[in-house]
C-alpha positions as CSV (number, residue, x, y, z in Angstrom):
1,M,155.6,92.6,221.1
2,R,156.4,93.9,217.6
3,A,154.7,97.0,216.6
4,P,152.3,96.6,213.7
5,D,153.6,97.4,210.2
6,R,151.7,100.6,209.1
7,Y,152.2,99.7,205.4
8,A,150.9,96.2,205.7
9,W,147.2,95.6,204.6
10,P,144.8,93.8,206.7
11,E,144.1,90.2,205.1
12,A,140.4,91.2,204.1
13,G,141.7,94.3,202.5
14,N,144.4,92.6,200.3
15,G,141.3,90.4,198.8
16,I,139.5,93.6,197.8
17,L,142.5,94.8,196.2
18,M,143.0,91.9,194.2
19,C,139.5,91.7,193.2
20,A,139.8,95.5,192.0
21,I,143.0,94.7,190.0
22,C,141.2,91.7,188.4
23,V,138.2,93.8,187.4
24,K,140.1,96.4,186.0
25,K,142.1,93.9,183.8
26,R,138.8,92.3,182.8
27,S,137.1,95.8,181.8
28,G,140.3,96.8,179.7
29,S,140.1,93.4,178.0
30,A,136.5,93.9,177.1
31,A,137.2,97.3,175.8
32,I,139.9,95.9,173.6
33,L,137.4,93.2,172.4
34,L,134.6,95.9,171.8
35,T,137.2,97.9,170.0
36,V,138.1,95.1,167.7
37,A,134.5,94.1,167.2
38,F,133.5,97.5,166.3
39,A,136.3,98.0,163.8
40,G,135.5,94.8,162.2
41,M,131.9,95.9,162.0
42,L,133.0,99.3,160.7
43,V,135.0,97.5,157.8
44,L,132.3,95.2,157.0
45,V,130.0,98.3,156.8
46,V,132.3,100.0,154.6
47,C,132.6,96.8,152.3
48,L,128.8,96.6,152.3
49,F,128.6,100.0,151.3
50,A,131.2,99.8,148.7
51,A,129.5,96.6,147.2
52,A,126.1,98.3,147.3
53,K,127.6,101.5,145.6
54,N,129.2,99.1,143.1
55,V,125.9,97.2,142.4
56,A,124.0,100.4,142.2
57,G,126.6,102.0,139.8
58,V,126.2,99.0,137.5
59,S,122.4,99.2,137.5
60,Y,122.9,103.1,137.0
61,A,125.2,102.7,134.3
62,D,123.0,100.0,132.6
63,A,120.0,102.4,132.8
64,A,122.2,105.1,131.3
65,F,123.3,102.9,128.3
66,Q,119.9,101.6,127.6
67,T,118.6,105.3,127.6
68,A,121.5,106.5,125.1
69,G,121.0,103.5,122.9
70,R,117.2,104.5,122.6
71,S,118.3,108.1,121.9
72,V,120.2,107.0,118.8
73,L,117.1,105.4,117.4
74,S,115.2,108.7,117.9
75,E,117.3,110.3,115.1
76,Y,115.3,108.5,112.5
77,D,114.9,110.2,109.3
78,T,111.3,111.9,109.5
79,T,110.9,112.4,105.7
80,L,111.2,108.6,105.2
81,L,108.8,108.0,107.9
82,R,106.2,110.6,106.8
83,E,106.3,109.6,103.0
84,Y,106.6,105.8,103.3
85,G,106.1,104.9,107.1
86,L,109.4,103.6,107.4
87,F,111.6,103.8,110.6
88,A,115.4,104.2,109.8
89,F,118.2,106.3,110.4
90,K,121.5,107.1,108.6
91,G,124.8,106.5,110.2
92,D,128.0,104.6,110.5
93,E,129.3,102.6,113.5
94,R,132.0,105.2,114.7
95,Q,129.2,107.9,114.6
96,I,127.0,105.6,116.8
97,E,129.7,105.1,119.2
98,R,130.2,108.8,119.6
99,D,126.5,109.3,120.1
100,I,126.2,106.5,122.8
101,A,129.1,108.1,124.4
102,F,127.6,111.7,124.2
103,Y,124.3,110.4,125.6
104,A,125.5,108.1,128.2
105,N,128.0,110.6,129.7
106,A,125.1,113.1,130.4
107,S,124.0,110.6,132.8
108,L,127.3,109.0,134.1
109,R,129.7,111.9,134.4
110,K,129.0,114.9,136.6
111,D,131.5,117.0,134.7
112,K,129.6,116.4,131.5
113,S,126.3,117.1,132.6
114,L,124.0,118.8,130.1
115,Y,121.4,119.9,132.5
116,F,123.1,122.7,134.9
117,P,126.2,123.9,133.2
118,F,125.9,127.3,135.1
119,A,124.7,126.0,138.5
120,P,126.6,126.9,141.8
121,S,129.3,124.9,143.0
122,G,128.3,121.7,144.3
123,A,124.9,121.7,142.8
124,L,125.9,118.8,140.1
125,T,127.4,116.6,143.0
126,R,126.5,112.9,142.4
127,I,126.9,109.8,144.2
128,F,128.3,108.2,140.8
129,D,130.8,109.6,138.6
130,I,131.4,106.7,136.1
131,E,134.2,106.6,133.5
132,I,133.2,104.6,130.2
133,D,136.1,102.4,129.2
134,A,135.0,101.6,125.7
135,I,131.9,101.5,123.5
136,E,131.7,99.2,120.2
137,A,128.6,99.5,117.9
138,N,127.7,96.9,115.1
139,L,125.2,97.5,112.3
140,K,125.5,94.2,110.6
141,E,122.2,92.6,110.0
142,F,120.2,95.9,110.3
143,S,120.7,97.5,107.1
144,L,117.3,98.7,105.4
145,M,118.8,96.9,102.4
146,D,118.0,93.6,104.3
147,V,114.9,92.2,102.7
148,D,113.5,90.7,106.0
149,I,114.0,94.0,107.8
150,F,112.6,96.0,105.0
151,E,109.4,93.9,104.6
152,E,108.8,94.0,108.3
153,Q,108.9,97.6,108.3
154,L,106.6,97.8,105.3
155,R,104.0,95.5,107.0
156,G,104.3,97.5,110.2
157,A,103.5,100.6,107.9
158,A,100.5,98.9,106.1
159,L,98.9,97.5,109.4
160,S,99.3,101.0,111.4
161,Q,97.5,104.2,111.3
162,T,100.5,105.6,109.1
163,A,99.0,103.7,106.1
164,K,96.0,105.8,106.0
165,K,98.4,108.9,105.2
166,L,100.4,106.9,102.5
167,T,97.4,106.6,100.0
168,I,98.1,108.8,96.9
169,D,95.9,111.6,96.2
170,R,94.9,111.1,92.5
171,D,92.5,112.7,90.2
172,K,90.8,110.4,87.8
173,G,89.0,113.0,86.0
174,E,92.3,114.1,84.2
175,K,93.4,110.8,83.1
176,D,93.5,110.1,79.4
177,Y,93.2,106.0,79.5
178,S,94.0,106.0,75.8
179,D,97.5,107.1,76.5
180,P,98.4,106.5,80.2
181,F,101.4,108.9,79.7
182,S,100.1,111.7,77.7
183,G,100.3,114.0,80.6
184,H,104.1,114.5,80.4
185,P,107.0,112.9,78.2
186,D,107.8,109.2,78.9
187,R,110.1,109.3,82.1
188,K,113.1,107.2,81.7
189,L,116.3,106.2,83.7
190,R,119.3,107.4,81.7
191,N,122.0,108.1,84.3
192,E,124.3,105.1,84.5
193,G,125.4,106.2,88.1
194,V,121.8,106.3,89.5
195,I,121.1,102.8,87.6
196,A,124.2,101.2,89.3
197,S,123.3,102.5,92.8
198,L,119.7,101.0,92.7
199,P,119.2,98.3,95.4
200,S,117.9,95.7,92.5
201,A,120.8,96.8,90.2
202,D,121.6,93.2,89.3
203,V,118.4,91.4,90.0
204,V,116.3,89.5,87.4
205,W,112.5,89.6,87.7
206,S,111.4,85.8,88.1
207,F,108.2,83.8,89.2
208,P,108.5,81.9,92.5
209,N,110.2,78.5,92.1
210,V,107.5,75.9,91.2
211,S,109.1,73.3,93.6
212,A,107.7,75.7,96.5
213,L,104.2,74.8,95.5
214,T,104.7,71.0,96.1
215,A,103.2,69.3,99.1
216,D,106.1,70.0,101.2
217,G,105.8,73.7,100.8
218,L,102.0,74.1,101.1
219,S,102.0,74.3,104.7
220,G,103.6,77.8,104.7
221,I,101.4,79.1,101.6
222,A,98.5,80.4,103.9
223,D,100.9,82.3,106.1
224,S,103.0,83.6,103.1
225,A,99.8,84.6,101.4
226,L,98.6,86.6,104.4
227,A,101.9,88.3,104.8
228,D,102.0,89.0,100.9
229,A,98.6,90.5,100.9
230,V,99.7,92.9,103.7
231,T,102.8,93.8,101.5
232,S,100.9,94.1,98.5
233,Q,98.3,96.5,100.0
234,Y,101.2,98.8,101.2
235,I,102.4,98.8,97.5
236,L,99.0,99.6,96.0
237,A,98.6,102.5,98.7
238,A,101.9,104.0,98.5
239,F,102.8,103.9,94.7
240,G,100.7,104.5,91.7
241,H,100.1,102.7,88.5
242,A,99.4,103.5,84.7
243,N,95.6,103.2,85.1
244,D,94.9,105.0,88.7
245,G,94.7,108.6,87.6
246,V,97.0,111.7,87.7
247,S,99.1,111.9,90.8
248,E,99.2,115.1,92.8
249,E,102.5,114.2,94.2
250,E,105.9,114.3,92.4
251,S,107.5,110.8,91.7
252,F,110.1,109.6,89.1
253,F,107.7,107.1,87.6
254,D,104.0,107.2,87.1
255,A,103.6,103.5,86.6
256,E,105.4,102.8,89.8
257,V,103.8,99.4,90.4
258,E,104.4,98.2,86.7
259,Y,108.1,99.1,87.4
260,I,108.1,96.7,90.5
261,L,106.6,94.2,88.4
262,S,109.0,94.7,85.4
263,G,112.0,96.7,86.1
264,K,112.5,98.3,82.9
265,K,114.1,101.9,82.6
266,S,110.9,103.8,81.6
267,D,107.2,104.1,82.3
268,R,106.1,102.9,78.7
269,E,108.4,99.9,78.7
270,N,107.0,98.9,82.1
271,Y,103.5,99.4,81.3
272,N,104.0,97.4,77.9
273,S,105.6,94.6,79.6
274,V,102.8,94.3,82.4
275,K,100.3,94.7,79.5
276,A,101.9,91.5,77.6
277,K,101.8,89.7,81.0
278,L,98.1,90.5,81.6
279,T,97.2,89.7,77.6
280,L,98.8,86.1,78.5
281,I,96.7,85.8,81.8
282,R,93.5,87.1,79.9
283,F,93.9,84.7,76.9
284,A,94.2,81.7,79.1
285,A,91.3,82.4,81.1
286,N,89.2,83.4,78.1
287,N,90.0,80.1,76.4
288,V,88.7,78.3,79.7
289,S,85.6,80.6,79.7
290,L,84.9,79.8,75.9
291,F,85.2,76.1,75.8
292,R,83.1,75.7,79.0
293,D,80.1,77.5,77.5
294,P,77.9,75.0,75.3
295,A,76.5,77.8,73.3
296,K,79.8,79.4,72.1
297,V,81.2,76.0,71.5
298,A,78.1,75.2,69.2
299,Q,78.7,78.6,67.4
300,G,82.3,77.5,66.9
301,H,81.4,74.3,65.3
302,A,78.8,76.0,63.0
303,L,81.4,78.1,61.6
304,A,84.1,75.5,61.2
305,A,82.3,73.5,58.6
306,P,82.4,76.2,55.9
307,A,85.6,77.7,57.0
308,A,87.3,74.3,56.6
309,A,85.8,73.7,53.1
310,A,86.9,77.2,52.0
311,A,90.3,76.7,53.3
312,G,90.8,73.1,52.4
313,I,91.7,72.0,55.9
314,G,90.3,69.7,58.5
315,E,87.2,70.9,60.3
316,M,88.6,70.4,63.8
317,V,91.8,72.5,62.8
318,A,89.3,75.2,61.5
319,Y,87.3,74.7,64.8
320,L,90.3,75.5,67.1
321,G,91.5,78.3,64.8
322,I,88.2,80.0,65.1
323,M,88.0,79.5,69.0
324,E,91.4,80.8,69.5
325,S,90.7,83.7,67.2
326,W,87.5,84.6,69.3
327,A,89.4,84.3,72.5
328,G,92.1,86.4,71.2
329,A,89.9,89.1,70.0
330,E,88.0,89.0,73.6
331,T,91.5,89.4,75.3
332,K,92.2,92.6,73.2
333,N,88.8,93.8,74.1
334,D,89.6,93.0,77.8
335,I,92.8,95.0,77.7
336,G,90.7,97.9,76.3
337,L,88.3,97.7,79.1
338,F,91.2,97.8,81.5
339,E,92.6,101.0,79.9
340,E,89.3,102.7,80.2
341,G,89.1,101.6,84.1
342,K,86.6,99.2,83.7
343,K,86.3,95.7,85.3
344,V,86.9,92.3,83.7
345,A,85.8,89.1,85.2
346,F,88.3,86.5,85.5
347,L,86.5,83.5,84.5
348,K,83.5,84.8,82.7
349,S,79.9,84.0,82.6
350,P,78.2,84.4,79.2
351,A,76.6,87.8,80.1
352,Q,80.1,88.9,81.0
353,W,81.5,88.0,77.4
354,A,81.9,91.2,75.4
355,L,82.1,90.0,71.9
356,T,79.0,87.6,71.3
357,N,79.2,87.6,67.5
358,P,82.2,85.4,66.6
359,Q,82.2,86.3,62.8
360,K,82.8,90.0,63.6
361,A,85.5,89.1,66.3
362,I,87.4,86.9,64.0
363,N,87.4,89.3,61.2
364,G,88.4,92.3,63.5
365,L,85.4,94.4,62.8
366,F,84.9,95.5,66.4
367,F,86.8,98.7,66.2
368,D,85.8,100.3,69.3
369,V,85.8,98.6,72.9
370,V,82.7,96.7,73.7
371,T,81.3,96.8,77.2
372,P,79.7,93.3,78.2
373,A,76.0,93.2,79.5
374,V,77.2,92.6,82.8
375,Q,80.0,94.8,83.8
376,T,81.5,93.0,86.9
377,G,84.8,91.4,87.8
378,Q,88.2,92.5,88.7
379,T,89.6,95.9,88.1
380,Y,93.3,96.4,86.6
381,E,94.6,97.1,90.1
382,D,93.4,93.4,91.0
383,Y,95.3,92.0,88.4
384,L,98.3,93.9,89.6
385,R,97.7,92.3,92.9
386,V,97.7,88.9,91.6
387,M,100.9,89.5,89.8
388,L,102.6,91.1,92.8
389,F,101.6,87.8,94.5
390,L,103.4,85.7,92.0
391,M,106.4,87.5,91.9
392,D,109.7,86.6,93.6
393,R,109.7,88.0,97.1
394,E,113.3,89.5,97.1
395,T,113.0,91.2,93.7
396,K,109.8,92.7,94.7
397,M,111.2,94.1,97.9
398,L,114.5,95.6,96.2
399,R,112.4,97.2,93.5
400,V,110.0,98.9,96.1
401,M,113.5,100.3,97.5
402,D,114.3,101.5,94.2
403,L,111.2,103.6,94.0
404,I,111.7,105.0,97.3
405,Q,115.3,105.9,96.7
406,M,114.5,107.5,93.4
407,D,111.5,109.6,94.6
408,M,113.6,110.6,97.8
409,K,116.4,111.9,95.5
410,V,113.9,113.6,93.1
411,N,111.9,115.3,96.1
412,Y,114.2,115.5,99.3
413,N,117.8,114.5,98.9
414,E,119.7,113.8,95.8
415,E,122.3,111.8,97.7
416,F,119.8,109.5,99.4
417,L,120.8,106.2,99.3
418,V,118.9,103.1,101.0
419,R,122.0,101.2,101.8
420,E,123.0,104.0,104.1
421,Y,120.0,103.5,106.3
422,Y,119.5,101.0,109.2
423,G,116.6,99.8,111.2
424,G,118.5,99.1,114.4
425,Y,122.0,98.1,115.7
426,R,123.8,96.3,118.4
427,F,126.3,97.6,120.8
428,Q,128.5,96.8,123.8
429,A,130.1,99.2,126.4
430,E,132.3,98.6,129.1
431,A,132.3,100.4,132.6
432,L,133.2,99.6,136.2
433,G,134.6,96.5,135.2
434,E,131.6,95.1,133.7
435,T,130.6,94.7,129.9
436,F,127.1,95.8,128.9
437,E,125.5,94.5,125.7
438,Y,122.2,95.7,123.9
439,T,120.4,95.2,120.9
440,E,118.2,98.4,119.6
441,R,115.8,98.2,116.9
442,Y,112.5,99.8,115.9
């Protein structure tokens, strides 16, 4: 009988060994599988973190650029705001780009922080350290010379609390109404360089196009009238006219509203031009008032017969001559009333008619201004408001710019030019492979 092999395993032991080997192999495979899965998850987490950081970085950069853009608007001219209620800044595109970079880098770059320049090492550590690749600013369409932008600013000032601070302080007690410019020599623009630099340098005054008042244009008249009323209110609050008293504030012209209406180079020329227009308006209105009053028509006819016989002309010709002379004399008296700061009704009732004696009126025997029995109606300023409404919008806005430019030169900065000021801008910036675009305006 052969001796048992001491190295031979029993059959049952062989099975256990094989199972152990299999388990060991399977455990190793599972470990490898788990390692690969964990590595994949780690890569995914890293990718997600990188993506989240990029999204957060883009959002952070967007916030930084928006803040920088608004910071540039904060550099508005405080004098222009205080005196005229206008928000505008002086600058050029290259300067704006430098300013945006300066403000944005304060947030985006830890090495350019403005807040803790002497902080201990590590105190400025941030998650983001973003490099700005490019900044491009654009000032087109935002110039204060743009009539739409300028008028929008004027309306904003007129409708805000700022308008209450714009009203000129004037002392009516010192005014010599017989000569509105007796307080100082007549102001006149003489410097050709200053004249050429005015925003309205090549503009000619005109009434609105009559075609705009046709049926096709009537739909927008109510809206434009309301907008123009706001603009006119601003003009009459911020600027003086010949009959509103002596200004306590320094300005190049005293007859500023008259300058807007006429655009002449001196106070007296502007006032005389407006007075001529006002004379035409009053003469036309007085003719209507005269011919619609039966009592005055009867007086005219009563004077016409002897006048026609004496002059050897037709009675109707004499009648029309009398009525027109009477209306002309009343118109001259109206201008005198305006110059005394009194009211004149647009279409007069019999009690509002001043020269009730046609014979004296025709012969020019009224040497002093006659006040009517009922002294009601509209002031000189009210008539200026009507003329401002009839004025061409672009010319009106450009001449307001003229006044602001002249007064800013006189009082604050002799190099001030409206064309160098802006009410907003556009810019785009590139960072993190993204392009950011913004429009900033007041």
